[in-house]
C-alpha positions as CSV (number, residue, x, y, z in Angstrom):
1,X,-230.4,-61.9,-9.2
2,X,-229.2,-58.4,-9.6
3,X,-230.3,-55.2,-7.2
4,X,-232.6,-53.8,-9.7
5,X,-234.7,-57.0,-9.6
6,X,-234.9,-57.9,-6.1
7,X,-236.1,-54.3,-5.9
8,X,-238.4,-55.0,-8.7
9,X,-239.6,-58.0,-6.7
10,X,-239.9,-56.1,-3.3
11,X,-242.2,-53.4,-4.8
12,X,-244.6,-55.6,-6.5
13,X,-244.8,-58.0,-3.0
14,X,-245.7,-53.9,-1.8
15,X,-248.2,-53.5,-4.4
16,X,-250.3,-56.8,-3.9
17,X,-249.9,-56.7,0.1
18,X,-251.2,-53.2,-0.2
19,X,-254.0,-54.4,-2.2
20,X,-254.7,-57.1,0.8
21,X,-254.7,-53.9,3.5
22,X,-258.1,-52.3,4.2
23,X,-257.5,-50.1,7.3
24,X,-255.2,-47.6,7.1
25,X,-253.3,-48.2,11.0
26,X,-251.9,-51.8,9.3
27,X,-250.1,-50.1,6.8
28,X,-246.5,-49.9,7.7
29,X,-245.1,-46.3,8.7
30,X,-242.6,-46.8,6.1
31,X,-245.0,-47.3,3.1
32,X,-246.7,-44.0,4.0
33,X,-243.8,-42.4,2.8
34,X,-243.2,-44.0,-0.7
35,X,-243.5,-41.8,-3.5
36,X,-246.0,-44.0,-5.1
37,X,-248.3,-44.7,-2.5
38,X,-249.2,-41.2,-2.7
39,X,-252.9,-40.2,-3.9
40,X,-251.6,-36.6,-4.1
41,X,-249.2,-37.5,-6.0
42,X,-250.5,-39.9,-8.3
43,X,-253.1,-36.7,-8.9
44,X,-250.5,-34.7,-9.7
45,X,-248.9,-36.7,-12.5
46,X,-252.5,-37.1,-13.7
47,X,-252.9,-33.3,-13.8
48,X,-249.5,-32.4,-15.2
49,X,-250.3,-35.4,-18.3
50,X,-253.6,-33.6,-18.5
51,X,-252.6,-30.2,-18.5
52,X,-250.8,-31.4,-21.6
53,X,-253.0,-32.8,-23.4
54,X,-255.2,-29.9,-22.9
55,X,-252.1,-27.4,-24.0
56,X,-252.6,-29.2,-27.6
57,X,-256.3,-29.7,-28.0
58,X,-256.9,-25.6,-26.7
59,X,-254.3,-24.5,-29.3
60,X,-256.6,-23.8,-32.0
61,X,-259.0,-22.1,-29.5
62,X,-256.4,-19.6,-28.6
63,X,-257.2,-20.4,-25.0
64,X,-255.2,-21.7,-21.9
65,X,-257.3,-24.8,-19.7
66,X,-258.0,-21.8,-16.7
67,X,-259.3,-19.7,-19.5
68,X,-260.6,-22.5,-21.0
69,X,-262.6,-23.5,-17.7
70,X,-264.2,-20.0,-17.4
71,X,-265.5,-20.1,-20.7
72,X,-266.7,-23.4,-19.5
73,X,-268.5,-21.5,-16.7
74,X,-269.7,-18.6,-18.5
75,X,-271.4,-20.7,-21.5
76,X,-273.3,-22.9,-19.0
77,X,-274.4,-20.2,-16.9
78,X,-274.3,-16.9,-19.2
79,X,-273.5,-13.5,-17.0
80,X,-271.9,-14.3,-13.6
81,X,-270.6,-12.1,-11.3
82,X,-266.9,-12.8,-11.3
83,X,-267.0,-13.7,-6.8
84,X,-269.1,-16.3,-8.6
85,X,-267.0,-18.1,-11.2
86,X,-264.2,-17.8,-8.7
87,X,-266.7,-20.1,-6.4
88,X,-267.1,-22.2,-9.2
89,X,-263.8,-22.9,-10.2
90,X,-262.1,-22.7,-6.9
91,X,-259.9,-19.8,-7.9
92,X,-259.6,-17.0,-6.1
93,X,-259.1,-13.3,-7.3
94,X,-256.1,-12.7,-7.9
95,X,-255.9,-15.4,-9.9
96,X,-258.9,-14.9,-11.9
97,X,-258.9,-11.1,-12.4
98,X,-255.8,-11.7,-15.0
99,X,-257.5,-14.7,-16.5
100,X,-260.8,-12.4,-17.3
101,X,-258.6,-9.2,-18.3
102,X,-256.9,-11.8,-20.8
103,X,-260.1,-13.1,-22.0
104,X,-261.4,-9.5,-22.8
105,X,-258.3,-8.7,-24.2
106,X,-259.0,-11.7,-26.9
107,X,-262.6,-10.3,-27.2
108,X,-264.2,-13.4,-26.0
109,X,-265.9,-11.7,-22.8
110,X,-266.9,-8.8,-21.4
111,X,-266.6,-7.4,-17.8
112,X,-269.1,-4.5,-16.5
113,X,-269.6,-3.0,-13.3
114,X,-273.1,-3.5,-11.3
115,X,-275.2,-0.8,-11.5
116,X,-277.0,-1.6,-8.2
117,X,-273.0,-2.2,-6.1
118,X,-270.1,-0.5,-8.1
119,X,-267.8,-3.7,-6.0
120,X,-269.7,-6.2,-7.9
121,X,-268.1,-6.6,-11.5
122,X,-270.0,-9.2,-13.7
123,X,-269.2,-11.0,-16.8
124,X,-270.4,-12.4,-19.8
125,X,-269.4,-14.1,-23.1
126,X,-269.4,-11.5,-26.1
127,X,-270.9,-12.9,-29.4
128,X,-267.2,-14.2,-30.3
129,X,-267.1,-15.7,-27.0
130,X,-270.4,-17.7,-27.5
131,X,-269.5,-19.1,-31.3
132,X,-266.3,-20.5,-29.7
133,X,-268.5,-22.8,-27.8
134,X,-269.2,-24.2,-30.9
135,X,-265.3,-25.5,-31.7
136,X,-264.8,-25.8,-28.5
137,X,-267.4,-29.6,-28.5
138,X,-263.9,-30.9,-29.9
139,X,-261.8,-30.2,-26.5
140,X,-263.8,-32.7,-25.0
141,X,-264.1,-35.3,-27.4
142,X,-260.4,-35.1,-27.4
143,X,-259.8,-35.0,-24.3
144,X,-262.0,-38.2,-23.3
145,X,-260.4,-39.9,-26.1
146,X,-257.2,-39.3,-24.7
147,X,-258.0,-41.0,-21.4
148,X,-258.5,-44.6,-23.0
149,X,-261.5,-44.6,-20.6
150,X,-265.0,-45.8,-21.9
151,X,-268.0,-43.3,-21.0
152,X,-269.0,-45.0,-17.6
153,X,-265.3,-45.2,-16.6
154,X,-265.2,-41.5,-17.0
155,X,-268.4,-41.1,-15.1
156,X,-266.9,-43.2,-12.1
157,X,-263.9,-41.5,-12.0
158,X,-265.7,-37.9,-11.8
159,X,-268.2,-39.1,-9.4
160,X,-265.2,-41.0,-6.8
161,X,-262.6,-37.6,-7.8
162,X,-266.1,-35.5,-6.4
163,X,-266.1,-37.6,-3.8
164,X,-262.6,-37.5,-2.5
165,X,-263.0,-33.6,-3.0
166,X,-265.5,-33.5,-0.8
167,X,-264.2,-35.4,1.8
168,X,-261.0,-33.4,2.0
169,X,-263.0,-30.4,2.1
170,X,-264.9,-31.6,4.8
171,X,-261.4,-32.8,6.4
172,X,-259.9,-29.6,5.7
173,X,-262.7,-27.9,7.9
174,X,-262.2,-29.9,11.1
175,X,-258.3,-29.3,10.8
176,X,-259.1,-25.8,10.6
177,X,-261.3,-25.4,13.5
178,X,-259.5,-27.8,15.3
179,X,-256.4,-25.2,14.9
180,X,-258.5,-22.7,15.6
181,X,-259.6,-24.1,19.0
182,X,-256.4,-24.7,20.3
183,X,-255.0,-20.7,19.0
184,X,-252.8,-22.2,16.1
185,X,-252.7,-19.2,13.6
186,X,-253.0,-20.1,9.7
C-alpha cells in the first residue's frame, strides 16, 4: 500500500469515526486542526463557488452579487433608509455606500436625503431598477438549479444556515459581554 493510500484510508476512517462522535468534547484535539473538519472552511468554499455561479448568472443584468442583494431588498421593501438596508444585508456603511453610488450611477436606484432628518438618506429603485426585477427572476432559477438540491433541500439548508447564524450571533454577543466584563478591549 502506497503512502497516499494509507493517508486516504486514515481519512476515510476519520470521517466514519467523526460521524460516530456526537459530543465535541469527545473529538481528539488534533482533529480540530484539520482543514477538512472546519465548518467555516466548508462555508467559505461554498461561498466562493456560489459567487462564481452568481457572477455568471448576474452578468447579463450588469450587477455584482452585493449589488444584486441590495436590489433584492429594495424590490421586496421599496424605499428604505440606508441604515435599514445595511441592517438587512449585514453590511456597514463603508461597504454599502460605494455599492449604492454604483447602483445610482447605473440608474437602478435613487438616493434622497430625508426632509425630516438631513442625516438620513433613503434609497428606492428607479423605474429602470424596478423593471430589472423581471429579468432577475431567472437568476434564482439558475442558482437553484446549480446547487443540485431539490426545493425541500434548499429550504432545509436555508433553515439550518439561519439557525447557525443565530447561534453564532448569540455566541458572539456572549463573548463580547465576557470580554467587556473582563476589561478586554475589542
